[in-house]
N, C-alpha and C positions, 0 to 999 in steps of 0.2 A: 323906555322904549321896549316894545314887545317884539321878539324875534320868532319867526316861524322857520324851523329847520327841516329841510328835505334832503334825503340822500338819493342821488341819481344812479341809474343802472349802467350807464355807459362808462364804466371804469376802464383804466388802461394799465397794462403791464408791459414794460419795455426795458431794454438794456440801454444805458447811457454811459459810455466810457467804462469805468471800473465799478459801476453801480447798477443795481437792478432797481427800477423805479416802479412803485405802485401808486398810481394816481387815482384818487377817488374824488368825487364832486359832492359838495354839500350846497344847499341853497338856503340862504337866509333872506330876510325881507329886503336886503340890499342887492340881491341877485344870486347868481350861480357862481361858486368859487371852487377852483381846484385845490386839493390838498395833496401834497407829495409825501410819500414815505420812502426814503432811500435806504437801500441795504448795500453795504460794501460786498462785492462779489467774493472777496477773500473770506467772508464769513459764511460762504455757501460752497466752498470749493471741494468739499468731500460729501459723499452721500449722507454720512452721519450728521455733519453740520447742517446740511440742507433739511433733513428730517426734523432736527431740533428746531430750526427756525420756522419750518412749516407748522409745527406744533405751537410755537409761540404766536404765529399769525392767526391760528384758529381761535385764539382768545380775543381777537379784535372783532368788535361787532360790525365793522364796516367791510371786512374782507368777505368776498363772495367765493363760491365754489369755482366760478369761471376764472376769477383772478388767480386762485391757487393752481388751477389746471394750466393756465398760460404761464405761470411762474415755473412750474415743473418742466414744461416743454422747453422754455428758454434755458433752464439749468442743465437739462439733459443734453441739449444741443451744444451748449457752451463748454461743459466739463466732460462730456462724453461718458456719463455714467447713467445707469438705469435705476431710477428710484423704485419702480414697481417690483423689480427683483429683490431689492433690499427690504421693502415692506413685506413681501411674501416670506422671506427668511425670518423676519422679525416675528411675524404671526406664528411661525412654526416653533418659536421658542428661543431663537438666537437673540442674545441681547447685544445691543450696540453700546460701546463704552460711552459713558456720559449721558445717555438717553434714559436708561433705567437706573434709578437710584433705589437701593434697598432702604426701606423705611422700617422703623421699629414695629413691633407687633401691636402697638396701640391701635384702637379703632379710630383714633383722632385723625383728621385730615390735615392738621397743622402740628408740626413738632419742631422743637428747638434742636438744632444740630450744633453741639458745642465744639466739635472738631473744626468747623469752618465758620462758626459764628453766624449762622443763618437760621431763618425760620423757613422750614421746608413745607410747602403747601402742595397737597395732592388734589388737583382740581377735580378729577374724577376718581371716586373711591376705589374702583377696580383697575385703575390705570397705573402703570409704572412711571408715568411722567410726573416730574416734580418741578414746581416753580419755586425758585429760591429767592428770598428777600435777604439781602446782604446787610447785616446789622452794622458792619463797618462803615456803611454809608449813612447811618443814623446818628451822626454826631451833632446835628443841630435839629431844632424843631422843624425847620424847613425840610430837611432830609427825611425826617419821620413822616411829615405830612405828605411828602411826595410819594413815599411807599404806600401810605394808606390810600392815596388817590389811585395809584397804579393798580392795587388789588381791587379797589372798588369798581374800577372801569372794566374789569374782566367780566366776561359773560357768566362766570362762576363765582364772582367776588361776593355777592350777597350771601351765598351759601356758606362761606367760610369766614365772613367778616368778624363775627363775635369771637370765635376761637382765635383768629389771627390777632385781633386787638388785645385779647387777654395775654397772649404770649409776648406780643410786642411791648406792652407796657411793663411786663415782668422783667424784660431783658434790656431795656434802654435806661440810661441814667435818669433818675427822677429830677435832676437839676434842669433838664430840658424844659420841664413844665413848671418850674418854680423860679421864674425870672431869668431863665437861661436864654441863649440865643436861638 
């Protein structure tokens, strides 16, 4: 069966209980279907957490500027903080705990962080933002393949995939690929 996929422009962002919901629509040959992406509001209750999550959402190919703008409006109203003030401070050099991670001086965009057992990926070479792949979740071949898929689906995934795979296979147990689970 051949599927044609279309993404529609009339996405929705709304609060539902303790969640912020981002609804986008895709169309396949069987019709138009909503896809919901729910975020617990507790994950967004500080400006720093909100900015970290917004950076995460920027990696999604289906997220639009309009969706992000509506999300920021809802968060500012709900939590009574001003994200534009925080981003202005950040641009002037103030770092937010947890958002900017110091990388070693290698020119590599992927590095192994032995302290926390992660592969740290810098999606944009000149950015302080780091996407972490937790190797503690790579205890099965299914877990490893899930991380490979997660990185592949990012809009920057193709740019770092070779380097990421080289580090990944260097730091996961080889038994996973020799008849392991």
